[in-house]
Structures are given as C-alpha cells and as structure tokens.
VMD Tcl script that draws the C-alpha trace (Angstrom):
set ca {
  {-13.87 3.93 23.79}
  {-10.73 4.91 25.68}
  {-8.71 7.67 24.09}
  {-5.10 6.73 23.27}
  {-2.25 8.61 24.89}
  {-0.52 10.57 22.15}
  {3.06 11.73 22.00}
  {3.96 15.35 21.27}
  {4.71 14.42 17.64}
  {1.49 12.44 17.11}
  {-2.09 13.13 16.10}
  {-5.27 11.05 15.99}
  {-7.45 11.08 12.87}
  {-10.61 9.23 11.86}
  {-10.27 7.99 8.28}
  {-12.16 5.68 5.93}
  {-14.03 2.65 7.33}
  {-14.28 4.50 10.69}
  {-10.65 3.66 11.42}
  {-8.98 5.74 14.13}
  {-5.40 6.28 13.04}
  {-2.48 7.52 15.10}
  {-0.05 9.29 12.78}
  {3.23 11.11 13.22}
  {3.06 14.82 12.46}
  {6.45 14.67 10.74}
  {5.94 11.28 9.11}
  {4.13 10.24 5.95}
  {0.39 10.56 6.54}
  {-2.56 8.63 5.14}
  {-3.32 9.51 1.53}
  {-5.08 8.39 -1.61}
  {-2.26 6.04 -2.64}
  {-2.75 3.78 0.39}
  {-6.55 3.89 0.16}
  {-6.68 3.14 -3.55}
  {-4.14 0.32 -3.23}
  {-6.29 -1.32 -0.55}
  {-9.40 -0.92 -2.73}
  {-7.59 -2.39 -5.76}
  {-7.02 -5.71 -3.95}
  {-9.47 -8.41 -5.01}
  {-11.23 -10.02 -2.03}
  {-9.99 -13.46 -0.99}
  {-11.83 -14.07 2.30}
  {-9.85 -17.24 3.05}
  {-6.53 -15.83 1.86}
  {-3.42 -14.99 3.85}
  {-1.80 -11.68 2.95}
  {1.13 -9.50 3.97}
  {1.64 -5.74 3.73}
  {5.35 -5.03 3.08}
  {6.51 -1.75 4.60}
  {3.29 -1.07 6.48}
  {4.18 2.26 8.15}
  {1.23 3.18 10.39}
  {-0.51 -0.04 9.35}
  {-3.29 1.76 7.48}
  {-3.49 -0.60 4.48}
  {-3.74 -3.64 6.75}
  {-6.41 -1.88 8.83}
  {-8.50 -1.02 5.77}
  {-8.26 -4.59 4.50}
  {-9.19 -5.95 7.93}
  {-12.18 -3.60 8.20}
  {-13.49 -4.87 4.85}
  {-12.63 -8.52 5.61}
  {-10.76 -8.68 2.32}
  {-8.48 -11.46 3.63}
  {-8.62 -13.94 6.51}
  {-5.36 -12.64 7.97}
  {-2.84 -9.91 7.20}
  {0.73 -9.65 8.45}
  {1.92 -6.04 8.52}
  {5.70 -5.98 7.99}
  {7.80 -2.96 8.97}
  {11.56 -2.39 9.38}
  {11.53 0.92 11.26}
  {11.20 0.20 14.98}
  {9.17 3.34 15.70}
  {6.57 2.39 13.09}
  {6.45 -1.21 14.32}
  {5.26 0.15 17.67}
  {2.90 2.66 16.04}
  {1.31 0.05 13.75}
  {0.79 -2.28 16.72}
  {-0.93 0.53 18.64}
  {-3.22 1.23 15.68}
  {-4.14 -2.44 15.35}
  {-5.05 -2.61 19.04}
  {-6.86 0.74 18.97}
  {-9.16 -0.49 16.20}
  {-9.75 -3.98 17.61}
  {-8.12 -5.92 14.78}
  {-5.60 -7.95 16.78}
  {-7.34 -11.17 15.70}
  {-6.95 -10.31 11.99}
  {-3.71 -8.31 11.75}
  {-0.33 -9.24 13.20}
  {2.81 -7.09 13.17}
  {6.20 -8.38 12.05}
  {9.39 -6.38 12.65}
  {11.57 -7.34 9.71}
  {13.54 -5.87 6.82}
  {11.74 -6.75 3.58}
  {15.04 -7.91 2.11}
  {15.31 -10.67 4.73}
  {11.80 -12.10 4.47}
  {11.14 -15.78 3.77}
  {7.94 -17.88 3.80}
  {8.92 -19.14 7.27}
  {8.19 -15.65 8.64}
  {4.53 -16.21 7.74}
  {4.18 -19.90 8.54}
  {4.27 -20.78 4.85}
  {3.72 -19.22 1.46}
  {1.25 -16.36 1.11}
  {-1.72 -15.86 -1.19}
  {-1.21 -12.10 -1.52}
  {1.47 -9.47 -0.95}
  {0.68 -5.75 -0.93}
  {3.33 -3.04 -1.12}
  {3.59 0.73 -1.41}
  {7.37 0.71 -1.95}
  {9.58 3.79 -1.69}
  {9.26 5.55 -5.03}
  {12.43 7.67 -5.11}
  {16.02 6.53 -5.59}
  {18.20 6.97 -2.53}
  {20.24 9.74 -4.16}
  {17.37 11.68 -5.73}
  {14.83 14.28 -4.70}
  {14.55 16.44 -1.62}
  {16.22 15.05 1.49}
  {13.76 15.22 4.37}
  {15.18 16.32 7.75}
  {12.94 13.67 9.31}
  {14.58 10.25 9.05}
  {11.31 8.27 9.10}
  {9.91 10.23 6.16}
  {13.21 9.97 4.28}
  {13.21 6.16 4.61}
  {9.55 5.88 3.62}
  {10.06 7.93 0.44}
  {13.53 6.84 -0.67}
  {15.00 3.44 -1.50}
  {17.16 3.21 1.63}
  {15.78 -0.03 3.12}
  {14.99 -1.67 -0.19}
  {14.43 -0.88 -3.86}
  {11.43 -1.88 -5.94}
  {13.55 -4.87 -7.04}
  {13.96 -5.87 -3.38}
  {10.21 -5.66 -2.79}
  {9.47 -7.73 -5.90}
  {12.10 -10.31 -4.92}
  {10.63 -10.62 -1.43}
  {7.12 -11.00 -2.84}
  {8.28 -13.72 -5.24}
  {10.00 -15.60 -2.39}
  {7.01 -15.46 -0.09}
  {4.11 -15.99 -2.50}
  {2.72 -19.34 -3.53}
  {2.70 -20.09 -7.25}
  {-0.16 -18.06 -8.71}
  {-0.13 -15.67 -5.75}
  {-0.86 -11.97 -6.31}
  {1.38 -8.95 -5.77}
  {-0.36 -5.56 -5.52}
  {1.64 -2.35 -5.82}
  {1.17 1.39 -6.12}
  {4.03 3.23 -7.79}
  {5.04 6.35 -9.71}
  {4.27 6.26 -13.45}
  {7.59 7.90 -14.32}
  {9.34 4.85 -12.85}
  {7.16 2.30 -14.56}
  {10.16 0.86 -16.41}
  {11.82 0.06 -13.06}
  {8.66 -1.61 -11.79}
  {8.28 -3.74 -14.93}
  {11.97 -4.72 -14.85}
  {11.64 -5.78 -11.20}
  {8.49 -7.80 -11.87}
  {9.99 -9.50 -14.91}
  {13.21 -10.38 -13.06}
  {11.23 -12.24 -10.42}
  {8.64 -13.97 -12.63}
  {5.79 -11.71 -11.57}
  {3.54 -11.05 -14.57}
  {1.52 -7.80 -14.50}
  {-2.09 -8.76 -15.21}
  {-4.21 -5.72 -14.26}
  {-3.26 -2.05 -14.15}
  {-4.90 1.35 -13.78}
  {-3.45 4.86 -14.02}
  {-4.76 7.41 -11.52}
  {-5.03 11.10 -12.50}
  {-5.88 14.02 -10.22}
  {-7.70 15.63 -13.19}
  {-8.43 14.56 -16.75}
  {-5.98 17.11 -18.17}
  {-3.12 16.05 -15.88}
  {-0.53 13.31 -16.28}
  {-1.14 10.26 -14.07}
  {-0.02 10.68 -10.48}
  {0.17 6.97 -9.65}
  {-0.25 3.53 -11.16}
  {-1.84 0.51 -9.45}
  {-0.72 -2.93 -10.58}
  {-1.81 -6.49 -9.86}
  {0.84 -9.09 -10.78}
  {0.72 -12.88 -10.54}
  {3.66 -15.12 -9.74}
  {4.42 -17.51 -12.59}
  {1.59 -16.35 -14.87}
  {1.84 -15.96 -18.64}
  {1.92 -12.49 -20.14}
  {-1.35 -10.71 -20.81}
  {-1.98 -7.30 -19.26}
  {-5.42 -5.69 -18.90}
  {-5.23 -1.90 -18.59}
  {-8.38 -0.53 -16.98}
  {-9.88 2.84 -17.93}
  {-7.99 5.64 -16.17}
  {-9.32 6.73 -12.80}
  {-9.89 10.50 -12.70}
  {-10.11 11.57 -9.07}
  {-11.46 15.11 -9.46}
  {-13.67 16.89 -11.94}
  {-14.08 20.57 -12.76}
  {-17.24 22.51 -13.51}
  {-17.45 24.55 -16.76}
  {-16.23 27.65 -14.87}
  {-13.13 25.76 -13.70}
  {-14.15 25.18 -10.08}
  {-12.93 21.83 -8.81}
  {-15.45 19.28 -7.56}
  {-14.60 17.07 -4.61}
  {-14.52 13.70 -6.38}
  {-15.56 12.28 -9.72}
  {-18.53 9.87 -9.61}
  {-16.26 6.85 -10.15}
  {-13.81 7.96 -7.47}
  {-16.70 8.64 -5.08}
  {-18.03 5.12 -5.66}
  {-14.61 3.62 -4.89}
  {-14.32 5.68 -1.71}
  {-17.86 4.72 -0.68}
  {-17.48 0.98 -1.33}
  {-13.74 0.42 -0.85}
  {-13.72 -1.55 -4.12}
  {-12.71 -0.94 -7.73}
}
mol new
graphics top color blue
foreach p $ca { graphics top sphere $p radius 0.5 }
foreach p [lrange $ca 0 end-1] q [lrange $ca 1 end] { graphics top cylinder $p $q radius 0.2 }
display resetview
C-alpha cells in the first residue's frame, strides 16, 4: 500500500476497523464521540445516509467499513477538510461507498443527495459561538463552536433532507440537552432512543447519543448508561469496561 504524502501539519494514524486516517495536528482528532456515534447507528444495508460536518471523514469511513449503509455522503463546509476527507476516502478504498460534498449544512436540500435520505448523522459543534476558549486554530474553532451552524441549523437541515420516518443520529453535550431537544421539537424530529456516556461511574455524563425519527410520535427509550472505564478496588483505572470493550470490538451497541 502506497504511503500518502503528508503535509507538515498532518499525521497518519491507524484507528478502529483498520482505517488509516490522515489528521491535522492542530485540528480536532479522532475520539470516542465519533466512534460511539458511528456504533450507535442501526444498520440499514440498503439505506442512503449523510454525515453532516464530516471533518476528516472518520464517521463515514467507519460506517463504510462496517457496511452499515449502502452509501454515505460526507458533507463538509471547510475547504481544507473537504480535501482531507476526500484523501482519506481514497486512501482507504471507499470511493464506491462514500462521496464528498462541499456544502454549508444550512444550505442543504434533498436535491444535493439525489432525493430524500434514510439517515442523517451529525456531531454538531457543541459550544455557542461566544463561549469557551477561543482556539488560535481556525479549523478547530469552527469545529467546536457554532460558527457555521447551530444545533437548530443541523436539525433543520436533517428534517429537510430526510424522508418521513428517516433517522437523525447525534452526539452532543449533556449540559446542552435542552437546546438539542428544542431543536428536534422545532423540526418535528422525535427523540426515540438515547444513551448517556460516562468516563467513570462516579462522573457526570460526558456525552449523550440520540436517535430521532422525523414525524414520529413521542416515546423515548433511555438505554442504561454506558460507563467507559472501570477502576479496581485500589483506584487504578482499567482500560475499558466490559460493555465498552464489546462496543469497540463489534462496532455496535
């Protein structure tokens, strides 16, 4: 396999599913939020999906490696990440399953995908534009903060592009759960399945994964919390809890 030519600000990592991922040293790197969101998606082998705000393209690559959907369109607004995601798709041989679309989420319509989608996946920016630490790196600032779209914008785009009964998968911060619910409600996306993810059992949740359905009636199933790490009686941290290890091994909840 030919080694990719890397820029001075890039690195090459091998991650889950034997994916080789080019990442920016000063950009957001692959983490548990992206992996767990991809694992939370229910398989629909004939379904057409889109990943809104794809960054490096890692979620689309994980879904392609597992054949979760027939086709995934990875959507990205930042030109540098459009190029990077395309390189990662080619590097891993998924050009037949994943396509890249350079578009602002706020402008998306079903025509961009050749018709309505079965599934939309999003890891939207989780901080308000005027809050938190301002990164000196513009790409990281845009990925973290609501500069190119709020959670309401992502929900609105999902509702526009999904078919009736289509699914919207998100990972978000628990302390902004009210904003997520308000966005879903405003666009007729009913949360149907949810799980809170904790680093340890004695810690507050670090993230929340949600599956919503366009046009569905209310009725939310909250799964048992996912505890990522355990501690031994003497307080030494273990790598992963048995349930987390199973999810990482199988790529499925």
